[in-house]
Structures are given as C-alpha cells and as structure tokens.
C-alpha positions as CSV (number, residue, x, y, z in Angstrom):
1,M,-22.7,27.6,10.0
2,R,-23.7,28.5,13.5
3,I,-27.3,29.1,14.5
4,L,-29.0,30.2,17.7
5,L,-32.7,29.3,18.0
6,I,-34.9,31.3,20.4
7,H,-38.6,30.4,20.9
8,S,-40.1,33.9,21.4
9,D,-43.2,35.6,22.4
10,Y,-42.2,38.2,19.8
11,I,-39.3,39.8,18.0
12,E,-39.2,43.2,16.5
13,Y,-36.3,45.0,14.7
14,E,-35.4,48.2,12.9
15,A,-32.6,48.4,10.3
16,K,-30.5,51.4,11.2
17,K,-27.2,51.6,9.2
18,K,-26.6,50.1,5.8
19,L,-23.2,48.5,5.0
20,D,-21.6,48.4,1.6
21,F,-22.7,44.9,0.8
22,A,-26.3,45.2,2.1
23,E,-29.2,44.1,0.1
24,E,-31.6,46.8,-1.1
25,I,-34.9,47.1,0.8
26,R,-37.9,49.4,0.6
27,E,-38.3,51.9,3.3
28,D,-41.4,50.2,4.7
29,K,-39.4,47.0,5.2
30,R,-36.9,48.6,7.5
31,K,-39.1,47.7,10.5
32,D,-41.0,44.5,11.2
33,R,-42.4,42.3,14.0
34,M,-43.4,38.7,14.4
35,E,-45.2,37.1,17.4
36,E,-45.2,33.5,18.7
37,C,-42.2,32.5,16.6
38,L,-38.9,30.7,16.4
39,V,-36.1,33.2,15.9
40,V,-33.2,31.8,14.1
41,F,-30.0,33.8,14.3
42,T,-27.6,32.6,11.6
43,S,-23.9,33.1,11.0
44,V,-22.4,31.6,7.8
45,E,-18.7,30.7,8.2
46,K,-15.7,30.6,6.0
47,E,-15.5,26.8,6.0
48,D,-19.0,26.6,4.7
49,E,-18.1,28.1,1.3
50,G,-18.4,25.6,-1.5
51,K,-20.8,23.5,0.6
52,K,-24.0,25.6,0.3
53,E,-26.3,22.7,-0.7
54,N,-25.3,20.6,2.3
55,I,-25.4,23.5,4.7
56,V,-28.8,24.6,3.6
57,E,-30.2,21.1,3.8
58,K,-28.8,20.4,7.3
59,T,-29.7,23.8,8.7
60,C,-33.3,23.6,7.4
61,K,-33.6,20.1,9.0
62,E,-32.5,21.5,12.4
63,I,-34.9,24.4,12.1
64,K,-37.8,22.2,11.1
65,K,-37.1,19.8,13.9
66,T,-37.0,22.6,16.5
67,A,-40.1,24.3,15.2
68,E,-41.9,21.0,15.5
69,L,-40.7,20.5,19.1
70,V,-41.8,24.0,20.2
71,N,-45.0,23.8,18.1
72,T,-44.8,26.9,16.0
73,K,-45.2,27.6,12.3
74,N,-43.8,31.1,12.5
75,I,-40.0,31.5,11.8
76,M,-37.9,34.7,11.7
77,I,-34.5,34.2,10.0
78,Y,-32.1,36.8,11.4
79,P,-28.6,37.1,9.8
80,Y,-26.2,37.6,12.8
81,V,-22.6,37.5,11.8
82,H,-21.5,37.9,15.5
83,L,-22.0,34.2,16.2
84,S,-18.7,33.4,14.4
85,S,-15.1,34.7,14.5
86,T,-14.6,33.3,10.9
87,P,-17.5,34.6,8.8
88,S,-17.8,33.7,5.1
89,S,-17.8,36.3,2.3
90,P,-20.9,38.5,2.5
91,K,-22.2,37.4,-0.9
92,F,-22.0,33.7,0.0
93,A,-23.6,34.3,3.4
94,E,-26.5,36.3,1.7
95,N,-27.1,33.6,-0.9
96,T,-27.1,30.9,1.8
97,V,-29.5,32.7,4.1
98,N,-31.8,33.3,1.1
99,A,-31.7,29.7,0.2
100,I,-32.7,28.7,3.8
101,Y,-35.5,31.2,3.6
102,N,-36.8,29.8,0.3
103,E,-36.5,26.2,1.5
104,L,-38.6,26.9,4.6
105,K,-41.4,29.1,3.2
106,S,-43.3,26.3,1.6
107,D,-44.0,24.7,5.0
108,F,-43.8,27.7,7.4
109,N,-44.8,31.3,7.8
110,V,-41.3,32.7,7.3
111,K,-39.8,36.2,7.6
112,K,-36.2,37.3,7.1
113,S,-34.6,40.4,8.6
114,P,-32.6,42.5,6.1
115,F,-29.0,41.3,5.3
116,G,-26.1,43.8,5.7
117,Y,-27.6,46.3,8.2
118,Y,-26.9,47.2,11.8
119,K,-30.2,46.6,13.4
120,A,-31.9,47.4,16.7
121,F,-34.0,44.5,18.0
122,K,-36.1,43.4,20.9
123,L,-37.3,39.9,21.6
124,S,-39.0,38.0,24.4
125,C,-37.7,34.5,25.1
126,K,-40.3,32.1,26.5
127,G,-37.9,30.6,29.0
128,H,-38.8,26.9,28.8
129,P,-36.1,24.1,28.4
130,L,-36.3,24.2,24.6
131,S,-36.5,27.9,24.2
132,E,-32.8,28.5,23.8
133,L,-30.8,26.1,21.5
134,S,-27.5,26.5,19.6
135,R,-26.3,24.4,16.8
136,E,-23.0,24.1,14.8
137,I,-23.6,22.7,11.3
138,T,-20.9,21.4,9.0
139,G,-21.1,21.1,5.3
140,E,-19.1,17.9,5.3
141,E,-20.8,14.7,4.1
142,E,-19.8,12.0,6.6
143,I,-19.4,9.5,3.8
144,S,-16.1,7.7,3.3
145,E,-14.2,7.7,0.1
146,A,-14.6,3.9,0.0
147,L,-18.4,4.2,0.2
148,K,-18.4,6.7,-2.6
149,K,-16.2,4.3,-4.7
150,A,-18.3,1.3,-3.8
151,E,-21.4,3.1,-5.1
152,K,-19.7,3.6,-8.4
153,V,-17.5,0.6,-8.8
154,K,-18.3,-1.9,-11.6
155,S,-18.1,-5.4,-10.3
156,L,-17.7,-8.7,-12.3
157,W,-20.1,-11.3,-11.0
158,Y,-19.6,-15.1,-11.1
159,I,-20.7,-18.4,-9.5
160,L,-17.9,-20.5,-8.2
161,T,-18.7,-24.2,-8.1
162,E,-17.4,-26.9,-5.8
163,D,-15.5,-28.2,-8.8
164,G,-13.6,-24.9,-9.2
165,D,-15.5,-23.7,-12.2
166,L,-15.9,-19.9,-12.4
167,V,-19.1,-19.2,-14.4
168,P,-20.4,-15.7,-15.3
169,V,-23.7,-15.2,-13.5
170,E,-25.7,-14.7,-16.7
171,K,-24.5,-18.1,-17.9
172,Y,-25.0,-20.1,-14.8
173,D,-27.9,-22.6,-14.4
174,F,-29.7,-21.8,-11.2
175,S,-32.4,-24.5,-11.5
176,K,-31.0,-26.3,-8.4
177,Y,-30.2,-23.2,-6.4
178,E,-33.2,-20.9,-6.4
179,N,-32.1,-19.1,-3.2
180,L,-28.7,-18.4,-4.7
181,K,-30.4,-16.9,-7.7
182,K,-32.4,-14.5,-5.4
183,F,-29.2,-13.6,-3.6
184,A,-27.3,-12.9,-6.8
185,D,-30.1,-10.8,-8.2
186,Y,-30.2,-8.7,-5.0
187,E,-26.5,-8.2,-4.8
188,I,-26.1,-7.2,-8.5
189,E,-29.1,-4.8,-8.3
190,K,-27.8,-3.3,-5.0
191,R,-31.3,-2.1,-4.1
192,R,-31.3,-2.0,-0.3
193,V,-34.5,-0.1,0.3
194,A,-37.4,-2.3,1.7
195,E,-40.6,-1.6,-0.2
196,R,-42.7,-3.2,2.5
197,E,-42.4,-4.3,6.0
198,P,-40.5,-7.6,6.4
199,P,-42.5,-10.3,8.3
200,H,-40.1,-10.5,11.2
201,V,-41.1,-7.0,12.3
202,G,-44.7,-8.1,13.1
203,L,-43.4,-11.2,14.9
204,M,-40.9,-9.3,17.1
205,Q,-43.7,-6.9,18.1
206,R,-46.4,-9.5,18.6
207,L,-44.1,-11.7,20.7
208,E,-43.1,-8.6,22.8
209,L,-39.4,-9.0,22.0
210,V,-38.3,-5.8,20.3
211,D,-40.0,-2.6,19.1
212,Y,-39.2,0.7,17.5
213,E,-38.3,3.6,19.8
214,P,-40.0,6.8,18.6
215,G,-38.0,8.8,21.2
216,S,-34.7,8.0,19.6
217,D,-33.0,8.3,16.2
218,P,-34.4,5.8,13.7
219,G,-32.7,2.5,13.7
220,N,-32.3,2.4,17.5
221,L,-34.7,-0.1,19.1
222,R,-36.2,-0.9,22.5
223,Y,-35.9,-4.5,23.9
224,Y,-38.7,-5.8,26.1
225,P,-37.7,-8.4,28.8
226,K,-38.1,-11.4,26.5
227,G,-36.2,-9.8,23.7
228,R,-33.4,-8.7,26.0
229,L,-33.2,-12.3,27.3
230,I,-32.8,-13.7,23.8
231,K,-30.3,-11.1,22.9
232,G,-28.3,-11.8,26.0
233,L,-28.3,-15.5,25.4
234,L,-27.0,-15.0,21.9
235,E,-24.3,-12.7,23.1
236,E,-23.2,-15.2,25.7
237,W,-23.2,-18.1,23.1
238,V,-20.9,-16.1,20.8
239,N,-18.6,-15.0,23.6
240,D,-18.2,-18.5,24.9
241,N,-17.3,-19.9,21.4
242,V,-14.9,-17.1,20.7
243,A,-13.2,-17.6,24.1
244,D,-12.8,-21.3,23.2
245,Y,-11.1,-20.3,20.0
246,G,-8.7,-18.2,21.9
247,G,-10.1,-14.7,21.5
248,M,-8.9,-12.3,24.2
249,E,-11.8,-10.1,25.2
250,I,-11.2,-6.4,25.6
251,E,-13.3,-3.3,25.9
252,A,-12.7,0.0,24.1
253,P,-14.4,3.4,23.8
254,I,-17.4,4.0,21.5
255,M,-16.2,7.4,20.2
256,Y,-12.9,8.5,18.6
257,D,-11.2,11.7,17.5
258,F,-12.3,12.5,14.0
259,E,-8.9,14.2,13.3
260,H,-6.7,11.4,14.5
261,P,-4.5,10.7,11.5
262,S,-4.7,6.9,11.4
263,L,-8.4,6.9,12.2
264,K,-9.3,9.5,9.7
265,S,-7.4,7.7,7.0
266,Y,-9.2,4.4,7.9
267,L,-12.6,6.1,7.8
268,H,-12.1,6.8,4.1
269,R,-11.2,3.1,3.5
270,F,-14.4,1.7,5.1
271,P,-17.7,1.7,3.2
272,A,-19.9,3.1,6.0
273,R,-21.7,6.4,6.9
274,Q,-20.6,7.7,10.3
275,Y,-22.3,9.5,13.2
276,V,-20.1,12.6,13.9
277,I,-20.7,14.7,17.0
278,Q,-19.1,17.7,18.6
279,T,-17.9,17.2,22.2
280,P,-16.8,20.0,24.5
281,N,-13.2,19.1,23.5
282,K,-13.2,17.9,19.9
283,R,-15.1,16.5,17.0
284,V,-15.6,12.8,17.3
285,F,-17.3,9.9,15.4
286,L,-19.1,7.0,16.9
287,R,-17.4,3.7,16.1
288,F,-18.9,1.5,13.3
289,A,-16.8,-1.5,14.3
290,A,-14.4,-2.6,17.0
291,C,-11.3,-2.1,14.8
292,F,-10.3,1.3,16.2
293,G,-9.9,0.3,19.8
294,Q,-8.2,-3.0,19.0
295,F,-5.8,-1.4,16.5
296,L,-4.8,1.5,18.8
297,M,-4.4,-1.0,21.7
298,L,-2.0,-3.2,19.6
299,H,-0.1,-0.1,18.4
300,D,1.1,0.3,22.0
301,A,1.7,-3.4,22.6
302,T,5.0,-5.3,22.4
303,I,4.4,-8.3,20.0
304,S,6.6,-11.2,19.0
305,Y,6.2,-13.8,16.3
306,K,5.6,-16.2,19.2
307,N,2.3,-14.3,20.0
308,L,0.9,-14.8,16.5
309,P,-1.8,-15.5,15.6
310,L,-2.9,-12.9,18.1
311,R,-6.6,-12.9,18.6
312,L,-8.5,-9.9,20.1
313,Y,-12.2,-9.8,20.6
314,E,-15.0,-7.4,21.7
315,M,-18.7,-7.6,21.8
316,T,-19.4,-4.0,20.8
317,K,-22.4,-2.4,22.6
318,Y,-22.9,-0.6,20.4
319,S,-21.6,0.0,16.9
320,F,-23.1,2.8,14.9
321,R,-23.7,3.4,11.2
322,V,-25.9,6.1,9.6
323,E,-27.8,3.7,7.4
324,Q,-30.1,5.5,5.0
325,R,-33.7,6.0,6.2
326,G,-35.4,3.8,3.5
327,E,-33.0,0.9,4.3
328,L,-33.9,0.7,8.0
329,S,-36.3,-2.2,8.6
330,G,-36.8,-3.9,12.0
331,L,-33.8,-6.0,13.1
332,R,-32.3,-6.3,9.6
333,R,-30.6,-3.0,9.2
334,L,-30.0,-0.6,12.1
335,R,-28.1,2.5,13.1
336,A,-27.1,1.1,16.5
337,F,-26.3,-2.6,16.7
338,T,-24.3,-5.1,18.8
339,M,-21.4,-6.5,16.8
340,P,-19.1,-9.3,17.9
341,D,-15.8,-8.3,16.4
342,C,-12.7,-10.6,16.5
343,H,-9.4,-9.6,14.9
344,A,-6.5,-12.0,14.3
345,F,-3.1,-10.5,13.7
346,V,-0.9,-12.9,11.6
347,A,2.5,-12.8,9.9
348,D,1.4,-12.7,6.2
349,V,-1.3,-13.6,3.7
350,E,-0.5,-17.3,3.7
351,E,-0.9,-17.5,7.5
352,A,-4.1,-15.5,7.1
353,K,-5.5,-18.2,4.8
354,K,-4.8,-20.9,7.3
355,E,-6.3,-18.8,10.2
356,I,-9.4,-17.9,8.2
357,M,-10.3,-21.6,7.7
358,I,-10.1,-22.1,11.5
359,R,-12.4,-19.2,11.9
360,F,-14.7,-20.5,9.2
361,D,-15.3,-23.6,11.4
362,L,-15.8,-21.4,14.4
363,A,-18.6,-19.5,12.6
364,R,-20.3,-22.7,11.5
365,R,-20.4,-23.9,15.1
366,I,-21.9,-20.6,16.2
367,Q,-24.5,-20.4,13.4
368,E,-25.6,-24.0,13.7
369,G,-25.8,-23.6,17.5
370,I,-28.3,-20.7,17.2
371,G,-30.6,-22.8,15.0
372,L,-29.6,-22.2,11.4
373,D,-28.9,-25.1,9.0
374,I,-25.5,-24.6,7.2
375,P,-25.3,-24.3,4.3
376,E,-29.0,-24.7,3.5
377,D,-30.2,-21.5,5.2
378,L,-27.4,-19.2,4.0
379,E,-25.6,-18.1,0.9
380,L,-21.9,-17.7,0.6
381,A,-20.4,-14.6,-1.1
382,L,-16.7,-14.2,-1.9
383,R,-15.5,-10.7,-2.7
384,V,-12.0,-10.5,-4.2
385,T,-9.7,-8.4,-6.2
386,K,-8.7,-9.9,-9.6
387,D,-5.1,-10.2,-8.3
388,F,-6.1,-12.2,-5.2
389,W,-8.2,-14.5,-7.4
390,N,-5.3,-15.2,-9.7
391,E,-2.9,-15.8,-6.7
392,S,-5.3,-17.8,-4.5
393,K,-7.8,-19.7,-6.6
394,D,-7.0,-23.0,-4.9
395,F,-7.8,-21.4,-1.5
396,L,-11.1,-20.0,-2.7
397,V,-12.2,-23.3,-4.2
398,E,-11.2,-25.1,-1.0
399,M,-13.5,-22.7,0.9
400,V,-16.4,-23.4,-1.5
401,K,-15.9,-27.1,-1.0
402,K,-15.9,-26.6,2.7
403,W,-19.1,-24.6,2.4
404,G,-20.8,-27.4,0.5
405,K,-22.6,-25.6,-2.4
406,P,-21.8,-23.0,-5.1
407,A,-21.0,-19.4,-4.0
408,L,-21.5,-16.0,-5.5
409,V,-18.2,-14.2,-6.4
410,E,-17.9,-10.4,-6.8
411,M,-14.6,-9.5,-8.4
412,W,-12.9,-6.0,-8.7
413,D,-10.2,-5.1,-11.2
414,E,-8.6,-2.9,-8.5
415,K,-8.4,-2.8,-4.7
416,I,-10.8,-0.1,-3.5
417,F,-11.0,-1.1,0.1
418,Y,-8.4,-2.0,2.8
419,F,-9.0,-5.7,2.2
420,V,-8.1,-8.0,-0.8
421,F,-10.6,-10.7,0.1
422,K,-13.7,-11.1,2.3
423,Y,-16.4,-13.7,2.6
424,E,-19.9,-13.4,3.9
425,W,-22.7,-15.8,4.9
426,N,-25.9,-14.1,3.8
427,Y,-29.5,-14.8,4.8
428,V,-32.1,-14.2,2.1
429,D,-35.4,-13.3,3.8
430,N,-39.1,-13.4,2.8
431,L,-38.8,-10.2,0.8
432,D,-35.8,-11.6,-1.1
433,K,-33.5,-9.1,0.6
434,A,-30.1,-10.4,1.7
435,S,-28.3,-9.6,4.9
436,A,-24.7,-10.5,5.8
437,L,-24.3,-12.5,9.0
438,T,-20.9,-14.0,9.4
439,T,-18.0,-12.2,7.6
440,D,-14.2,-12.3,7.6
441,Q,-11.7,-10.2,5.7
442,I,-8.0,-10.2,4.8
443,D,-6.8,-6.7,5.6
444,I,-3.3,-5.8,4.1
445,E,-3.3,-2.1,5.0
446,N,-4.1,-1.4,8.6
447,G,-1.1,-3.0,10.2
448,E,1.0,-0.3,8.5
449,R,-1.7,2.4,8.8
450,Y,-1.8,2.0,12.6
451,D,1.9,1.2,12.8
452,I,1.3,-2.1,14.5
453,R,4.5,-4.1,14.7
454,Y,5.7,-7.5,15.6
455,T,9.3,-8.8,15.9
456,D,10.0,-11.8,13.6
457,R,12.4,-14.7,14.2
458,E,15.4,-12.7,12.9
459,G,14.6,-9.8,15.2
460,N,13.2,-7.6,12.4
461,E,10.1,-5.5,13.0
462,K,7.2,-6.1,10.6
463,H,3.6,-5.1,10.1
464,P,1.0,-7.9,10.5
465,V,-1.8,-8.9,8.2
466,I,-5.1,-8.5,10.0
467,L,-8.3,-10.6,9.8
468,H,-11.6,-9.0,10.6
469,L,-14.1,-11.7,11.7
470,S,-17.7,-11.2,12.9
471,P,-18.4,-14.9,13.6
472,S,-22.2,-14.4,13.8
473,G,-22.8,-10.9,12.4
474,A,-24.7,-8.4,14.4
475,I,-26.7,-10.1,17.3
476,E,-29.8,-8.3,16.1
477,R,-29.4,-9.9,12.7
478,M,-29.2,-13.3,14.3
479,M,-32.6,-12.6,15.8
480,Y,-33.9,-11.3,12.5
481,A,-32.8,-14.5,10.7
482,L,-34.4,-16.8,13.3
483,L,-37.7,-14.9,13.0
484,E,-37.7,-14.8,9.2
485,K,-36.9,-18.5,9.2
486,A,-39.8,-19.1,11.6
487,Y,-42.1,-17.2,9.2
488,K,-40.9,-19.3,6.3
489,D,-41.8,-22.4,8.2
490,S,-45.3,-21.1,8.9
491,Q,-45.8,-20.6,5.1
492,K,-44.9,-24.3,4.7
493,G,-47.5,-25.3,7.3
494,I,-44.9,-25.8,10.0
495,K,-45.5,-24.2,13.4
496,P,-43.2,-21.3,13.8
497,S,-40.8,-21.5,16.8
498,L,-37.6,-20.4,18.3
499,P,-34.8,-22.8,19.3
500,L,-35.7,-24.3,22.7
501,W,-32.6,-22.7,24.4
502,L,-33.8,-19.3,23.2
503,S,-37.5,-19.6,24.1
504,P,-38.3,-17.1,26.8
505,T,-40.7,-19.6,28.4
506,Q,-39.6,-23.2,27.9
507,V,-42.5,-24.9,29.6
508,R,-45.9,-23.3,30.7
509,F,-48.1,-24.9,33.3
510,I,-51.8,-24.3,32.9
511,P,-54.0,-25.2,35.9
512,V,-57.5,-26.4,34.8
513,S,-59.0,-24.3,37.6
514,K,-57.9,-22.2,40.6
515,E,-58.1,-25.3,42.8
516,H,-55.1,-26.7,40.9
517,L,-53.0,-23.6,41.2
518,S,-51.8,-24.4,44.8
519,F,-50.2,-27.6,43.5
520,L,-48.2,-25.7,40.9
521,E,-47.1,-23.1,43.4
522,K,-45.3,-25.8,45.3
523,I,-43.1,-27.1,42.5
524,E,-39.5,-26.1,42.3
525,I,-37.5,-26.1,39.1
526,E,-33.9,-25.2,38.4
527,G,-32.2,-24.7,35.1
528,V,-35.5,-24.5,33.1
529,R,-37.5,-21.3,32.4
530,Y,-41.2,-22.0,33.3
531,D,-44.2,-20.0,34.1
532,I,-47.8,-20.5,35.2
533,D,-50.9,-19.1,33.5
534,D,-53.0,-18.3,36.5
535,R,-55.3,-15.9,34.7
536,N,-59.1,-16.0,34.9
537,E,-59.6,-17.3,31.4
538,T,-60.9,-20.5,29.9
539,L,-58.5,-23.4,29.5
540,A,-58.9,-23.3,25.7
541,K,-58.1,-19.6,25.6
542,R,-55.0,-20.0,27.8
543,I,-53.7,-22.9,25.6
544,R,-54.2,-20.7,22.5
545,A,-52.3,-17.9,24.2
546,A,-49.4,-20.2,24.9
547,E,-49.5,-21.4,21.2
548,K,-49.4,-17.8,20.0
549,E,-46.3,-17.2,22.2
550,W,-44.6,-20.2,20.6
551,V,-44.2,-21.9,24.0
552,P,-42.4,-25.2,23.3
553,Y,-44.0,-27.3,26.2
554,I,-47.5,-26.7,27.4
555,A,-48.4,-28.7,30.5
556,V,-52.0,-28.9,31.7
557,V,-52.7,-29.7,35.3
558,G,-56.1,-31.1,36.5
559,D,-57.4,-33.6,39.0
560,K,-56.0,-36.6,37.1
561,E,-52.6,-35.0,36.7
562,I,-52.3,-34.2,40.4
563,E,-53.5,-37.7,41.4
564,N,-51.0,-39.4,39.0
565,K,-48.3,-36.8,39.5
566,T,-48.0,-36.4,35.7
567,F,-48.8,-33.6,33.3
568,S,-50.6,-33.7,30.0
569,V,-47.9,-32.1,27.8
570,R,-48.3,-30.6,24.3
571,K,-45.1,-30.3,22.5
572,R,-44.8,-27.6,19.8
573,N,-42.6,-29.8,17.7
574,G,-45.3,-32.4,17.6
575,G,-47.3,-34.8,19.8
576,N,-49.1,-34.9,23.1
577,K,-47.7,-37.0,25.9
578,E,-48.2,-37.7,29.6
579,M,-44.9,-36.8,31.4
580,C,-43.8,-36.5,35.0
581,L,-42.1,-33.3,36.1
582,E,-38.7,-34.9,36.3
583,D,-39.0,-36.1,32.7
584,I,-40.0,-32.7,31.4
585,I,-37.1,-31.1,33.1
586,S,-34.7,-33.8,32.0
587,E,-35.8,-33.6,28.3
588,I,-35.5,-29.8,28.1
589,K,-32.1,-29.9,29.7
590,E,-30.9,-32.6,27.3
591,R,-32.2,-30.6,24.3
592,T,-30.4,-27.4,25.5
593,K,-27.2,-29.1,26.7
594,G,-24.1,-27.0,26.0
595,K,-26.1,-23.8,25.6
596,P,-26.1,-20.7,27.9
597,F,-29.0,-20.4,30.4
598,K,-30.6,-17.4,31.9
599,K,-33.5,-17.1,34.3
600,L,-37.0,-16.0,33.3
601,P,-37.0,-12.2,33.2
602,L,-40.7,-11.9,34.0
603,P,-43.0,-12.8,36.9
604,I,-43.7,-16.5,36.9
605,K,-47.5,-15.9,37.2
606,L,-48.9,-14.4,34.0
607,S,-51.5,-12.4,36.0
608,K,-48.6,-10.4,37.5
609,R,-47.1,-9.3,34.1
610,P,-47.6,-6.0,32.4
611,I,-48.6,-5.9,28.8
612,F,-45.7,-4.1,27.0
613,R,-47.4,-3.9,23.7
614,G,-51.2,-3.7,23.6
C-alpha cells in the first residue's frame, strides 16, 4: 500500500468516465468538495493481497497520526492507482479502501471519492513542512517464527534442587523460597503487561535520573545528567570486566539488510519483534542484539583451533525491539536499550559447557560489583530441550550448586529456537514481575547459518558452537533493579540508597550560612564527586533535600567546623561523626576502590543548577 497525504485548504473532484469495475454511485455523488482537510491518495498493491487486515490497521494508524499532527478532523480518501506500478486486483483494492473508510469514520469526518472512475480534481496544498507526506505500508507482521512458536509452545516446568532433584513445580514446597514461587508463577502465566506503574519509575523521575520522552517512540527514554552518569559508570564497569575476561571489543552497524539470507533466516529463529524501515536503498531492520555484526565479521575471518575460545564483545548503543505497548514500563522493558553482548566461539558443546562456567563467574563479579547480592536478590532459570537435559544433567546440577539455591527449569520437548540451553538471572520486582538480567545460551545453529568456520588440529574446517552472553543484561535493567531494590529497602524501614560508587553526589557540603561558603570554595578534592548547597534556604531544609537525593555523606560546615578543621558528617548508612576532609575522601575512595570513576556532571554549586523535572 502506498499513500500520499496532502494537508489541503480544499479538494474538489468530478467523476468523468466510469471503468468496467467501478462502483455504482448516484448522479448527485459524482461531484464533491471538502475544505480544511487531509487528502489521502491511496494505491493498493499486488503484494498487499491476503494481508488486508494488517494493511488497513497500519494505514489507519498512519492517517490518524498525520491528522493529529496537522490538527484536522476532516479526511478525504481518494483512490489513486497511479502511485504504484504493481496495483492489486480492483476488487481487493475497493474492499481495502472501503475498510479504511469504515475504520476512520467513527473518529473523523470522512469522505471517499468514487472508486473506478477517471476523475478531474483540484486541491490547494497548505505548503507547511507536514503538508506533503508519503508512506509505504507493508502487510507483513515483523514477528519472527520463533516468537510465534514461543507464544504457543507448551513448556514443562520444574524446580531443580542443589541435590539434583527435578521436581514438578506443582509438587514443590516453596515455603523457604517465596521469591522463587513468585518468579515461577510469573513465568508460567507469561503475563508481561504491567497493570500499574512500578515503583522505580517514580524514583527515576524524582531523583532526576531518567524520564519518558514524549517526542520519541514509546520505550525510548531521556537521561538527565545524573542518570547519564550512572549509566556511563555501569557501562564502564561491564566493559572493564569483559576486557579482563578476554573479550575483544568491536563495533558494528545498528541496521541490516532485511533480505540478507543468513540474517533473514536468523530473524525467524529469534523470539523478538523487529523495527523494520525503508532506506533509500533497501529494506532494513534495526538490530535487536549484537549477534549480526559479530557473526558477519567472523564469517570473513580466518580462524584456527588455536584461537578458540574466541571472544568478541560489543556494548550496543542501541539495540531495538518492538515490545508491545502495555509491556513498556520505565527502565524494565524498552524498545531501545544498551546491551552488553559477548559471544564466545568454541569447538563443540563440551567446550561450551566449560566456557559457560567461566562466564558464570564473570557475571557474578559484575552483578555483585553493581550492588546486587547473589543469589539472594536474583532467581535462576534454566531453559532446556529435553534432549539436552538427558545428555547434560550433571552439568545443569553443577550450575545450580554453583548458584547456591534451587532454580526454575523450563523444558521443551523439541528445539524451537537456535539454542539448546540458556540460563537467566532474573530480578523479581515490587509488582512481582520478573526481568532477565544476566543470560547465556548454547547456540548450535548460527555457526553453520553464517558459515563461520575454523580449522581444527587435523586441518579440517568445522563450524563452531556459539555462546551468547549478556553478563549484566541491559544497562537500563541494572538501573531498574537497583532502584527497585532501594524501594524494597524503604518498605523494610531501611533508607533507600544507591551504591556509593554510583551515587551522583558522594558528599555534599552544606554551609550553615553564607559566611562559611568562602571556606568551602577553597577546598580541592580529586577522585570524589562533591557539591555545595549554597542556596538561600534554611539548614534543615537543605539537609532534607540532600536526604531526598540519597546523598551518602552530608557534611555541615559552621564556625566550630572551620575552627577545628573538621566536618559534622551524616552518613546515609548510619551514624553521625566528626571527620576531617582527608578522612572523608579516604573513606569514600576505600569504599569505591576498584570501581570506575567519573566527574560530577553538574555545577558544583546547587544554586547554579537547572531543575530538569519540576
């Protein structure tokens, strides 16, 4: 379907000559006029046949969106076959146009010019930037075959204990594992829609970290300076740990040819909805993971068994998935997200099992480093084919022992994805919704699909097995988990906080009066993020403001402090203490040792800062 949308002062037409397939109209309907309207020239194409429902839905969505942008309720539907060189059959085109008309008329004042006539017409285009728009609409649902199967597949659900017992979920005693019960219920029900706003959304907004962006597609967020700081520190923490593991960092495009044979085949093996767009040259999709760039890169590489395990890594900025509207909620589920993606290319499944355990420890270091307690804060899921379970039970039990508590097992009778096994570390939030953070997979298809080859010891070419690790999960979800955990703490009477190394302001100095400000203006601190609340507010109000911002160290400065060269320090994790400046700096640096550091992204004086969210 091709449409041309013209915002018009008016359009008028007269039906002149009737074609064989034309609809019957009364004589008084051969002429008509509409003023202050959106004229929609429509051409239904051959490839649209059999996809009427999707074509109508997508076309009406585009028309409604444009009508809203140009602020009109008047729409003229004008069949215009000349927009396409491959028109559909007249009957299908007429039915499609009528369906569009009927769909729009409940919300708009809609007219439709006669179908199957040569017509004379006049119109006046308004001439503003949105007054002439063209759209190409496809009837294809950009949903992979794997996703369709995943929505229908019947899974068998078990709990695997540290002793190796595989117990059907309905027979397991969850009395000691309440959070695991919540996780199992959520996974089995597969209800992803959030009925109410999760607590982290209010926190991310109130703390001026992250917010919704009404000027973009849903699921694309804006990051204020403090939020960007936290996100950047998390990215650097993951990058450093993956580099220590041996991941070779690369960068690849964010869009790929929809018709590329290997890529198109893989799309239908991955359970995700894609963004598909038309460029001037070809139809492309936006990547939903870093697999494409890394696989295409290694397809062209020369690889020996000596290079294995070969570890490639990219921090994707961004990956894209068209998550359904009701599932989007704050930082938990997005359409554009930052995904650390580390693939290991190994000789066979047995080598994959050894490598996956090394990566398991890597993920633990990363998650514990950001401030999560493992395994207390997360739940482990193992997703396997029945064949893999039968062949690799000892490996799976070893993983559960390494984890330290029972795990949920989802088992499939047949292989419906490109992997035979994957594990996930899931965070269960305050709405009892679960979100996967760390995940790794054993992929037995894509080495062959992308024709990636390595030469073994005997000189034979073979396809590698591929591991897909996101050691932390999306960076946004790490922020989500930390904020949801802080909210859980607040419900237990614990002051909510961020880890010290991620706190935008690590120490805030508050002068008792303006006379004490000059003393603070002379201090010099390196390697610690500090600021000064120089605003014309009462001391009590400024202390409360620092508490509301979760500032870890609050240092008050008055006459006594200047005289003694000490500060009266309130620590968020408990206790008031007199400390000299050197001790404050030393303590913060000791508590953040080994973590990345970035400078404060805002003016040091609070009076100089804008309010990003009133």
